VOKE-287191 format. One record per residue: x, y negated, z negated of N, C-alpha, C in turn. Coordinates in pm, whole numbers, padded with zeros to 5 digits, always signed. Atoms other than C-alpha are relative to their C-alpha. Layout:
BEGIN
XYZXYZXYZ...
END
This chain:
BEGIN
-00050+00074-00087+07678-07096-08722-00065-00128+00009+00060+00128+00005+07609-07459-08670+00042-00064+00130-00032+00089-00102+07597-07676-08367-00012-00138-00014-00005+00132+00066+07703-08026-08460+00089-00085+00102-00048+00085-00086+07745-08309-08222+00050+00094+00145-00026-00088-00134+07950-08140-07903+00103+00107-00058-00104-00097+00057+08153-07888-08117-00122+00132-00064+00073-00111+00071+07990-07547-08188+00110+00082-00081-00075-00072+00094+08139-07382-08503-00079+00137-00022+00049-00129+00009+08083-07005-08516+00072+00038-00127-00069-00049+00149+08149-06885-08897-00068+00136-00035+00079-00134+00030+07936-06550-08887+00086+00104+00042-00080-00109-00046+08159-06244-08904-00068+00075+00093+00035-00118-00110+08123-05997-08615-00117-00061+00101+00078+00065-00117+07938-06257-08387+00044+00056+00130-00030-00014-00117+07925-06190-08027-00019-00104+00089+00032+00120-00083+07958-06497-07804+00028+00040+00148-00016-00042-00142+07887-06457-07447-00059-00102+00110+00049+00103-00099+07779-06659-07124-00138+00074+00055+00145-00030-00026+07398-06618-07026-00040-00107+00119+00018+00102-00117+07357-06794-06687+00097-00147-00045-00066+00139+00045+07415-07173-06793+00009-00014-00147+00016+00004+00154+07388-07102-07155+00111+00058-00073-00082-00085+00115+07609-06977-07440-00088+00068-00096+00108-00076+00084+07424-06714-07643+00092+00061-00106-00071-00077+00111+07550-06595-08004-00082+00104-00054+00068-00098+00055+07441-06270-08110+00082+00079-00126-00040-00086+00109+07482-06076-08445-00073+00131-00039+00065-00112-00008+07419-05716-08453-00114+00015+00073+00104-00011-00099+07226-05728-08150-00120-00093+00005+00115+00104+00019+06996-06007-08243+00046-00139+00029-00052+00130-00046+07036-06346-08068-00045-00112-00121+00005+00109+00141+07106-06612-08341-00022-00150+00047-00044+00132-00070+07189-06914-08090-00013+00001+00124-00007+00008-00138+07128-06995-07748+00000-00173+00037-00009+00151-00023+07264-07366-07628+00050-00012+00145-00071+00038-00132+07334-07514-07284+00128-00021+00003-00131+00011-00004+07667-07524-07190+00054-00148+00005-00044+00135-00011+07679-07882-07084-00030-00074-00150-00002+00081+00110+07598-07984-07446+00115+00019-00077-00117-00032+00077+07913-07839-07557+00123-00071+00042-00144+00031-00071+08266-07994-07552+00108+00074-00062-00073-00102+00049+08414-07709-07741-00047+00106-00086+00070-00118+00076+08381-07393-07928+00129+00035-00126-00105-00032+00088+08573-07320-08264-00084+00140-00099+00030-00134+00086+08563-06957-08420+00082+00038-00111-00076-00050+00101+08644-06850-08748+00007+00148-00021-00003-00154+00040+08751-06494-08848-00021+00080+00128+00039-00118-00098+08625-06184-08652-00101-00047+00079+00091+00024-00111+08451-06338-08367+00025+00047+00146-00018-00057-00120+08418-06177-08044-00066-00094+00133+00053+00079-00083+08392-06371-07725+00036+00079+00137-00014-00075-00137+08326-06227-07358+00099-00071+00065-00098+00058-00078+08593-06279-07094-00064-00113+00088+00087+00095-00103+08312-06454-06862-00009-00142-00073+00026+00149+00068+08253-06726-07124+00134-00069-00025-00127+00067+00009+08640-06760-07189+00037-00074+00124-00023+00044-00127+08683-06803-06805-00080-00118+00037+00100+00128-00021+08382-07067-06788+00055-00114-00080-00048+00109+00072+08522-07270-07072+00119-00042+00049-00135+00048-00059+08877-07289-06921-00021-00071+00143+00034+00084-00133+08720-07397-06579-00060-00121-00017+00080+00136+00027+08499-07668-06732+00096-00089-00091-00059+00067+00093+08773-07788-06952-00047-00023-00143+00059-00020+00146+08614-07689-07277+00077+00070-00077-00103-00104+00079+08845-07588-07529-00057+00099-00093+00033-00105+00109+08824-07274-07749+00097+00030-00084-00111-00022+00124+09006-07264-08080-00056+00104-00095+00003-00135+00085+09061-06961-08297+00057-00027-00141-00062+00011+00114+09091-07003-08655-00025+00117-00099+00034-00095+00090+09124-06761-08943-00105-00046-00096+00143+00025+00080+08815-06727-09195+00050-00134-00098-00031+00107+00097+09010-06996-09419+00041-00115+00058-00033+00109-00083+09048-07222-09129+00123-00046+00047-00137+00015-00044+09419-07186-09057+00012+00032+00155+00008+00005-00147+09482-07247-08666+00090+00139+00043-00055-00125-00040+09565-06929-08476+00017-00011+00145-00022+00026-00142+09528-07007-08115-00095-00085+00063+00094+00101-00062+09382-07253-07871+00000+00060+00138+00021-00048-00117+09244-07142-07520-00025-00115+00077+00000+00109-00081+09283-07387-07235+00014+00050+00123-00028-00030-00147+09263-07405-06855+00109-00080+00045-00087+00068-00026+09480-07570-06628+00026-00135-00038-00035+00135+00049+09690-07886-06733-00082-00106+00072+00048+00117-00078+09492-08204-06640+00025-00130-00049-00025+00132+00061+09491-08567-06682+00122-00057+00087-00080+00086-00085+09737-08818-06550+00153+00037-00037-00129-00074+00000+10081-08665-06484+00093-00130-00048-00084+00100+00006+10225-09006-06490+00005-00038-00150+00019+00043+00146+10105-09081-06845+00084+00085-00099-00062-00105+00058+10245-08762-06964+00160-00034+00007-00123+00031-00055+10577-08849-06789+00039-00118-00096-00041+00102+00076+10591-09188-06982+00001+00058-00144+00004-00040+00159+10516-09010-07319+00117+00077-00031-00136-00092+00022+10808-08769-07266+00149-00086-00004-00108+00107-00025+11039-09067-07151+00012-00094-00125-00019+00071+00125+10979-09249-07473+00066+00050-00096-00076-00074+00116+11129-08993-07684+00156-00027+00023-00144+00048-00014+11474-09101-07543+00029-00137+00006-00028+00126+00030+11407-09461-07612+00051-00023-00133-00054+00039+00124+11587-09618-07906-00100-00065-00112+00068+00120+00068+11311-09855-08029-00141+00079-00013+00144-00038-00026+10959-09711-07910-00036+00111-00111+00059-00119+00107+10936-09388-08124-00008-00046-00147-00013+00048+00163+11044-09579-08454-00111-00087+00001+00112+00096+00026+10793-09850-08389-00150+00095-00001+00105-00090+00024+10520-09571-08324-00022+00054-00139-00001-00087+00135+10620-09378-08627-00051-00102-00110+00035+00109+00118+10616-09704-08843-00131-00054-00006+00153+00048+00002+10277-09816-08742-00095+00114-00049+00098-00080+00036+10116-09495-08789+00027+00035-00141-00033-00013+00156+10283-09448-09142-00073-00111-00079+00061+00128+00059+10176-09814-09220-00153+00004-00008+00151-00035-00005+09818-09724-09116-00051+00121-00113+00037-00090+00089+09813-09424-09324+00024-00039-00137+00012+00039+00137+09931-09582-09635-00080-00113-00040+00104+00101+00015+09718-09893-09589-00140+00083-00045+00129-00051-00010+09417-09654-09549-00009+00098-00146-00008-00067+00106+09520-09435-09859-00001-00100-00126+00007+00107+00103+09570-09755-10080-00157-00028-00011+00160+00055-00005+09199-09852-09990-00059+00106-00075+00079-00113+00078+09095-09506-10118+00021-00011-00144-00047+00010+00118+09278-09547-10424-00043-00105-00070+00071+00121+00070+09141-09911-10493-00122+00030-00016+00128-00017+00022+08814-09799-10464-00022+00108-00113+00012-00104+00118+08858-09502-10687+00028-00091-00125-00032+00087+00107+09001-09764-10943-00113-00061-00038+00138+00060+00048+08676-09960-10924-00102+00078-00025+00103-00088+00040+08473-09656-10961+00033+00084-00128-00051-00085+00081+08673-09490-11221-00101-00019-00138+00088-00008+00098+08491-09388-11533+00064-00031-00162-00105-00001+00095+08772-09403-11781+00102-00102+00007-00104+00084-00024+09014-09679-11857+00134+00073+00053-00128-00089-00027+09295-09413-11828+00009+00018+00154+00032-00014-00135+09177-09326-11498+00036-00144+00074-00013+00121-00090+09155-09683-11372+00169-00029+00001-00142+00060+00033+09517-09775-11505+00083+00114+00108-00099-00089-00094+09669-09467-11298-00016-00045+00136+00019+00038-00137+09505-09548-10987+00044-00150+00038-00054+00138-00024+09583-09920-11012+00143+00005+00021-00126-00013-00018+09931-09822-11060+00065+00068+00122-00022-00071-00118+09937-09593-10779-00014-00106+00123+00006+00111-00112+09810-09888-10563+00104-00074-00003-00121+00091+00019+10092-10085-10675+00123+00078+00070-00132-00074-00057+10361-09808-10571-00032+00013+00141+00024-00011-00140+10178-09773-10241+00024-00142+00076-00015+00111-00036+10187-10145-10180+00163-00040+00016-00141+00033+00002+10560-10163-10264+00066+00105+00109-00054-00105-00119+10630-09851-10025-00035-00080+00138+00033+00073-00124+10441-10052-09737+00097-00103+00018-00075+00113-00054+10641-10352-09786+00143+00020+00026-00123-00040-00022+10965-10180-09771-00011+00069+00152+00023-00036-00159+10833-09993-09441+00024-00092+00091+00009+00124-00096+10807-10325-09262+00141+00003+00072-00135+00030-00064+11193-10349-09235+00074+00133+00044-00070-00103-00028+11266-09995-09165+00026+00029+00164-00046-00015-00151+11450-09891-08837+00045+00117+00031-00066-00133-00022+11538-09554-08891-00124+00105-00006+00118-00084+00002+11291-09262-08834-00009+00084-00095+00002-00093+00118+11417-09053-09116-00036-00068-00109+00047+00084+00105+11371-09336-09349-00139-00022-00005+00159+00017-00016+11030-09386-09215-00078+00135-00060+00034-00121+00038+10967-09012-09281+00009+00016-00161-00014-00009+00129+11111-09029-09626-00112-00101-00103+00095+00100+00082+10861-09338-09728-00117+00067+00009+00128-00075+00013+10571-09148-09605-00012+00120-00081+00005-00139+00118+10657-08839-09827+00001-00078-00136+00007+00061+00151+10709-09081-10123-00159-00064+00010+00160+00051+00015+10359-09250-10055-00084+00114-00025+00070-00113+00021+10218-08907-10028-00016+00070-00142-00043-00050+00142+10366-08790-10357-00087-00094-00117+00074+00094+00082+10233-09111-10529-00146+00012+00000+00137+00006+00001+09880-09052-10397-00056+00129-00042+00041-00107+00047+09844-08706-10457+00025+00037-00142-00007-00005+00166+09952-08725-10832-00137-00060-00050+00130+00055+00066+09639-08933-10889-00127+00027+00075+00144-00023-00072+09370-08774-10647-00079+00050-00101+00095-00074+00103+09217-08573-10911-00056-00122-00108+00038+00118+00084+09177-08919-11106-00120-00049+00042+00098+00057-00082+08911-08997-10837-00100+00110-00011+00081-00100+00041+08724-08661-10953-00085-00055-00126+00070+00048+00116+08432-08780-11171-00096+00104-00057+00070-00121+00043+08256-08449-11192+00059+00120+00019-00070-00144-00003+08350-08096-11259+00128-00016-00010-00133+00034+00000+08677-08219-11366+00083+00131-00033-00064-00122+00018+08777-07887-11512+00019+00094+00084-00020-00067-00130+08707-07701-11203+00079-00059+00109-00075+00070-00126+08884-07946-10969+00097-00077-00058-00137+00046+00019+09222-08026-11143+00083+00040+00127-00090-00015-00082+09519-08061-10912+00123-00044-00041-00131+00012+00027+09880-08027-10968+00104-00038+00114-00083+00018-00124+10031-08204-10652-00061+00069+00106+00048-00026-00104+09985-08105-10310+00067+00155+00021-00053-00130-00016+10013-07726-10228-00092+00072+00133+00068-00003-00135+09958-07599-09860-00026+00138+00032-00025-00138-00037+10057-07246-09783+00046+00084-00104+00158+00013+00007+09857-07104-09974-00012-00110-00095+00058+00089+00110+09657-07379-10147-00021+00064-00148-00005-00067+00114+09695-07313-10505-00117-00043-00108+00101+00022+00086+09385-07484-10646-00131-00057+00095+00113+00022-00100+09028-07584-10524+00004-00151+00076-00022+00113-00061+09112-07929-10435+00088+00010+00124-00077-00004-00124+09392-07822-10217-00049+00094+00094+00081-00077-00118+09172-07554-10052-00085-00067+00089+00066+00086-00057+08947-07821-09969+00077-00051+00076-00067+00076-00086+09186-08033-09815+00072+00061+00104-00074-00081-00117+09370-07773-09619-00115+00017+00092+00097-00030-00111+09046-07664-09468-00047-00108+00077+00034+00116-00083+08929-08000-09370+00107-00074+00080-00117+00047-00084+09275-08107-09237+00002+00084+00136-00021-00111-00121+09272-07787-09000-00116-00062+00105+00104+00029-00091+08911-07931-08851+00049-00132+00053-00035+00135-00062+09051-08282-08836+00121+00009+00108-00086-00008-00090+09360-08172-08653-00033+00046+00133+00064-00039-00110+09170-07990-08414-00069-00126+00097+00075+00095-00083+08968-08291-08309+00100-00088+00044-00077+00121-00028+09278-08524-08307+00082+00065+00142-00059-00048-00110+09440-08253-08060-00083-00014+00128+00106+00010-00093+09124-08257-07845-00014-00146+00033+00022+00158-00030+09132-08653-07847+00139-00021+00104-00124+00020-00068+09512-08652-07731-00032+00067+00154+00030-00095-00121+09417-08387-07445-00090-00074+00089+00105+00060-00081+09115-08591-07352+00025-00127+00069-00048+00127-00051+09310-08901-07276+00126+00050+00110-00108-00038-00076+09579-08696-07094+00123+00021-00056-00141-00009+00062+09864-08692-07332+00011+00138-00057-00057-00115+00053+10079-08408-07443-00021+00013-00144+00012-00010+00159+09973-08292-07792+00085+00047-00072-00094-00041+00066+10288-08141-07862+00107-00088-00004-00111+00110+00004+10492-08443-07809-00045-00109-00074+00029+00109+00072+10488-08668-08092+00104-00083-00036-00111+00052+00030+10703-08915-08261+00029-00055-00146-00019-00013+00120+10636-08918-08621+00032+00145-00031-00061-00156+00012+10665-08536-08639+00083+00046+00077-00122-00061-00106+10960-08358-08514-00069+00088+00083+00037-00083-00074+10906-08162-08222+00040+00158-00021-00011-00137+00031+10873-07764-08271-00077+00069+00091+00099-00080-00067+10750-07493-08049-00133+00034-00053+00141-00045+00052+10385-07431-08081-00058-00102-00079+00072+00093+00094+10335-07744-08292-00045-00146+00024+00080+00115-00062+10072-08003-08205+00075-00143-00074-00056+00118+00066+10335-08289-08318-00108-00125+00030+00090+00129-00003+10102-08554-08160-00123-00006-00055+00143-00010+00066+09784-08424-08302+00021-00023-00161-00036+00041+00147+09953-08436-08628+00013-00167-00026-00024+00144+00009+10063-08806-08563-00139-00056-00010+00126+00091+00006+09701-08929-08496-00078+00038-00109+00075-00011+00123+09565-08750-08789+00050-00067-00121-00064+00066+00088+09798-08923-09023-00118-00124-00071+00071+00118+00039+09586-09245-09045-00135+00049-00031+00129-00026+00025+09266-09065-09079-00030+00103-00114+00013-00109+00105+09335-08798-09361-00088-00046-00106+00080+00066+00114+09232-09011-09641-00137-00047+00012+00111+00064-00038+08942-09169-09459-00110+00121+00054+00109-00096-00060+08765-08877-09288+00012+00140-00085+00014-00114+00074+08887-08576-09495+00013-00014-00174-00004+00025+00128+08994-08688-09851-00111-00055-00053+00124+00046+00047+08696-08908-09908-00113+00084-00014+00096-00100+00015+08482-08618-09812-00012+00098-00093-00040-00074+00101+08657-08396-10062-00082-00042-00108+00042+00046+00132+08581-08622-10345-00152-00013+00014+00143+00019-00001+08205-08691-10220-00057+00177-00055+00027-00142+00021+08166-08303-10196-00026+00054-00144-00020-00024+00142+08273-08274-10556-00065-00064-00095+00036+00074+00085+08151-08564-10722-00158+00019+00027+00111-00027-00019+07814-08503-10580-00081+00146-00019+00035-00158+00038+07810-08123-10679-00043+00066+00130+00015-00074-00111+07770-08023-10322+00074+00140+00004-00062-00119+00013+08030-07774-10396+00037+00013-00153-00019-00028+00130+08106-07596-10713+00104+00107-00007-00116-00099+00008+08352-07333-10864-00069+00124+00071+00035-00137-00047+08130-07054-10728+00032+00004+00155-00037+00026-00144+08203-07194-10371+00152+00057+00026-00123-00028-00019+08564-07071-10405+00041+00146-00059-00045-00149+00054+08752-06734-10455+00149+00009-00001-00130-00025+00022+09078-06653-10603+00071+00120+00066-00050-00092-00059+09320-06453-10393+00125+00058-00069-00121-00063+00074+09605-06213-10512+00134-00093+00051-00133+00054-00016+09935-06416-10547-00055-00147-00022+00038+00117+00046+09743-06726-10659-00067-00101+00105+00078+00076-00106+09586-06858-10341-00134-00022-00025+00150+00036-00001+09236-07024-10336-00048-00039+00121+00052+00041-00120+09019-07030-10071-00180-00028-00018+00156+00016+00004+08649-07136-09976-00053+00137+00017+00077-00124-00036+08381-06861-09969-00067-00030+00165+00088+00034-00133+08161-06817-09655-00093-00103+00014+00105+00118+00042+07901-07046-09800+00053-00135-00026-00087+00122+00004+08156-07302-09904+00040-00063+00130-00040+00066-00122+08295-07331-09559-00116-00049+00087+00100+00062-00075+07952-07377-09397-00051-00131-00059+00047+00126+00059+07863-07653-09647+00104-00102+00039-00098+00123-00047+08206-07836-09565+00001-00029+00137-00001+00033-00139+08171-07799-09198-00113-00081+00033+00130+00081-00027+07803-07946-09190+00039-00145-00040-00031+00131+00050+07918-08226-09418+00094-00090+00071-00124+00048-00089+08246-08287-09199-00069-00069+00137+00053+00066-00147+08020-08340-08877-00101-00109-00057+00088+00098+00031+07781-08561-09069+00092-00120-00043-00096+00127+00035+08081-08777-09214+00042-00070+00132-00035+00069-00120+08186-08831-08834-00077-00077+00061+00091+00080-00043+07857-08978-08766+00017-00154-00063+00000+00100+00078+07918-09232-09020+00085-00138+00087-00051+00131-00062+08006-09598-08879+00111-00082-00053-00091+00085+00087+08301-09796-08960+00032-00118+00105-00038+00125-00078+08418-10139-08827+00143+00041+00062-00105-00034-00050+08701-10082-08589+00089-00115+00035-00063+00136+00032+08959-10380-08646+00047-00045+00151-00048+00043-00147+09078-10380-08265-00114-00035+00071+00133+00037-00077+08724-10342-08102-00078-00121-00060+00096+00103+00039+08565-10566-08335-00155+00035-00031+00132-00058+00005+08266-10351-08358-00005+00128-00100+00007-00132+00076+08111-10055-08564+00016+00126+00128-00024-00126-00058+08202-09710-08427-00014+00110-00102-00003-00126+00085+08131-09355-08548+00137+00055-00023-00143-00062+00040+08436-09201-08741+00037+00100+00091-00037-00100-00094+08440-08916-08506+00049-00058+00127-00050+00064-00126+08520-09144-08217+00123-00075-00031-00118+00083+00013+08812-09302-08390+00131+00080+00060-00128-00062-00031+09083-09029-08288-00015-00020+00141-00015+00049-00123+08997-09082-07934+00008-00132+00056-00024+00158-00016+08994-09461-07954+00165-00017+00005-00145+00007+00050+09348-09426-08115+00112+00065+00090-00074-00042-00106+09476-09193-07845+00003-00079+00125+00015+00105-00131+09353-09424-07586+00109-00128-00018-00116+00083+00024+09557-09715-07746+00139+00040+00005-00101-00060+00017+09838-09487-07795+00044+00017+00178-00028-00007-00148+09839-09418-07423+00014-00159+00080-00034+00147-00033+09795-09801-07348+00157-00061-00020-00120+00024+00045+10110-09849-07531+00103+00081+00096-00100-00081-00066+10302-09577-07368+00035-00053+00162+00011+00047-00138+10201-09721-07027+00071-00140+00024-00041+00158-00010+10320-10076-07114-00092-00097+00006+00098+00096-00048+09987-10235-07123-00006-00065-00163+00004+00091+00152+10018-10334-07532+00154-00009-00019-00119+00030+00063+10306-10467-07710+00033+00110-00113-00029-00095+00095+10271-10208-07989-00122+00074-00017+00111-00080+00049+10075-09922-08092-00091-00070-00130+00097+00054+00119+09759-10058-08327-00044+00104-00071+00050-00084+00067+09702-09830-08612-00146-00008-00062+00130+00002+00054+09350-09763-08730+00014-00050-00147-00014+00041+00135+09288-09964-09064-00153-00003-00048+00125-00033+00064+09000-09863-09277-00040-00136-00098+00063+00101+00085+08777-10137-09452-00101+00024-00080
END
């Protein structure tokens, strides 16, 4: 288990987490492994077989502290929350925008534009750092494709067309992602994006990190007072955090994909950190997951220049800032939603 920033990740199987006065205590086989004051924590994320006492669940709900349950591989299972809080007028404005003929398209287009622009920056950086001319050429061609898609996006006024362009950009990007792998190439080859289940080690890493990032984006939406299930780019489905998925699009390549490449190229992860499952699925081992979680929390502390604020902010704060910008647009305080652009 690791306490990082204001989120506690509990990854040890058969842990028992309970309330001890004003602290959270983690025990494994009757032995106390961690005790931390509750006021230091903004959320608790449990992986796999973790037992939590009812008293702690009640206290977290009362305090507005989220409790998220994931399976051992990071797939979302449940989120425990208290009564709905926040500004009901903001949520009403969010719901009303869905019936508008212009605003959902504008939000979706800007989200996708931010995603493609950030993805292109990652690809261009990969081209500059490539170790072979072949890799450099593939990445430069992908960057040209992404620029072309971005130029076509600007004129799009149809939500389905925007989603189609986003899908086209994603395919162009994932086709060359493993060209940015400079070390352990035989162990980290990728044949396109595969999700459920991930079919190779790069996909296993991506899926795990996307689960962590989605949790942060849902928390950001809720922290502002927005409804995380009411999004604009992603279609509405029961139980689907569409707005959380919207917010994470601009940050996938910046927060997750770059970290995947760093972990592999620096040999912080290797073939031993993965396990092949029946049916062709590939998952991280327990040690591998712990390594990724620690690296993810460190990555969120890295500072980047925010184009709207004009100052450096920690990457982990960006989802919360973008949720606030979206809230301001929905309230009519901004003319359009400004996506986060990575430099």
